[in-house]
C-alpha positions in Angstrom: -1.8 -12.3 49.5 -4.3 -10.5 51.7 -7.0 -13.2 51.4 -6.6 -14.4 55.0 -9.2 -13.4 57.6 -8.5 -10.3 59.7 -6.3 -11.3 62.6 -7.5 -10.2 66.1 -4.5 -9.0 68.1 -4.4 -8.1 71.8 -1.4 -6.0 72.8 -0.7 -6.0 76.6 1.6 -3.1 77.5 1.8 -0.5 80.3 3.0 2.3 77.9 0.1 3.9 76.1 2.5 5.3 73.4 3.8 1.8 72.6 0.2 0.6 72.3 -0.6 3.5 69.9 2.5 2.8 67.8 1.9 -0.9 67.4 -1.8 -0.3 66.8 -0.9 2.1 64.0 1.7 -0.3 62.5 -0.6 -3.3 62.5 -3.9 -1.6 61.6 -2.3 -0.2 58.4 -1.7 -3.9 57.5 -5.3 -4.9 58.2 -5.0 -6.3 61.7 -7.7 -5.6 64.3 -5.7 -4.5 67.4 -7.0 -3.9 70.9 -4.6 -2.5 73.5 -4.7 -3.3 77.2 -3.0 -1.0 79.7 -1.3 -3.4 82.0 -1.5 -7.1 82.9 -4.8 -7.3 84.7 -6.7 -5.4 82.0 -4.8 -7.5 79.4 -5.8 -10.8 81.0 -9.5 -9.7 81.1 -9.4 -8.5 77.5 -7.8 -11.8 76.3 -10.5 -13.8 78.1 -13.2 -11.6 76.6 -11.9 -11.4 73.0 -10.1 -14.7 72.6 -7.8 -13.1 70.0 -5.8 -14.9 67.3 -2.5 -13.5 68.7 -1.2 -11.9 71.9 1.6 -9.3 72.0 2.9 -9.2 75.5 5.2 -6.8 77.4 7.1 -8.4 80.4 7.7 -5.5 82.7 4.4 -4.1 84.0 3.6 -2.8 87.4 0.3 -4.5 88.2 0.8 -8.0 86.8 4.2 -9.2 85.5 4.2 -10.4 82.0 5.6 -13.9 82.9 2.9 -14.3 85.5 0.2 -13.3 83.0 1.8 -15.7 80.4 1.6 -18.6 82.9 -2.1 -17.8 83.6 -2.8 -17.8 79.9 -1.1 -21.2 79.4 -3.0 -22.7 82.4 -6.4 -21.8 80.9 -7.9 -24.2 78.4 -9.5 -21.4 76.4 -6.3 -19.3 76.0 -3.4 -21.8 76.2 -3.2 -22.3 72.4 -3.2 -18.6 71.5 0.3 -17.7 70.2 2.2 -15.1 72.2 5.0 -12.8 71.0 6.9 -11.0 73.8 7.8 -7.4 73.1 10.1 -6.2 75.8 13.0 -4.0 76.8 14.6 -7.0 78.4 17.1 -7.6 75.6 19.9 -9.7 77.3 20.6 -13.0 75.5 19.6 -14.9 78.7 16.2 -13.2 78.6 15.7 -14.4 75.0 16.7 -17.9 76.0 14.3 -17.9 78.9 11.5 -16.7 76.8 12.0 -18.9 73.7 13.3 -22.1 75.2 12.2 -22.2 78.8 8.8 -20.5 78.7 8.2 -21.5 75.0 6.8 -18.1 73.8 6.2 -18.1 70.1 8.7 -15.3 69.5 10.7 -12.6 71.4 11.2 -9.1 70.1 13.4 -6.6 71.9 12.5 -2.9 72.1 13.3 -0.7 70.3 12.3 -2.6 67.2 11.8 -1.9 63.5 8.1 -2.2 62.3 9.2 -4.8 59.7 10.6 -6.9 62.5 7.2 -7.0 64.2 5.4 -7.8 61.0 7.9 -10.5 60.0 7.6 -12.1 63.5 3.8 -12.1 63.3 3.9 -13.7 59.8 6.4 -16.3 60.9 4.3 -17.2 64.0 1.0 -17.4 62.2 2.4 -19.5 59.4 4.0 -21.9 61.9 0.6 -22.1 63.7 -1.2 -22.9 60.4 1.4 -25.5 59.5 1.3 -27.2 62.9 -2.5 -26.9 63.1 
């Protein structure tokens, strides 16, 4: 099953411990993960790396996750990169806004189980392959 290429993932999050945790979870599964501490650093890293997938926190002090998401979608080079939101904003309305209004690829509420993250990534990447 592990015949696919190594996926490059950028995780944009203002909490270094969360970056370390997600990097540990994903690197054990063969993903290449780069963490960015905050929105501005994240936007720069995405533009530099052009990853296969972006994991995005919403509540960051320097650049709000939704603002960052809009900038990604407005850029021809980054608009097609799938985005999974990982956030403490767990109200049903937040999920609806994320999935149906903003059209993020998936929405995970903190705290989450590692398998939930891995399942989400697999689902999003399979959907991308299918829809080309």
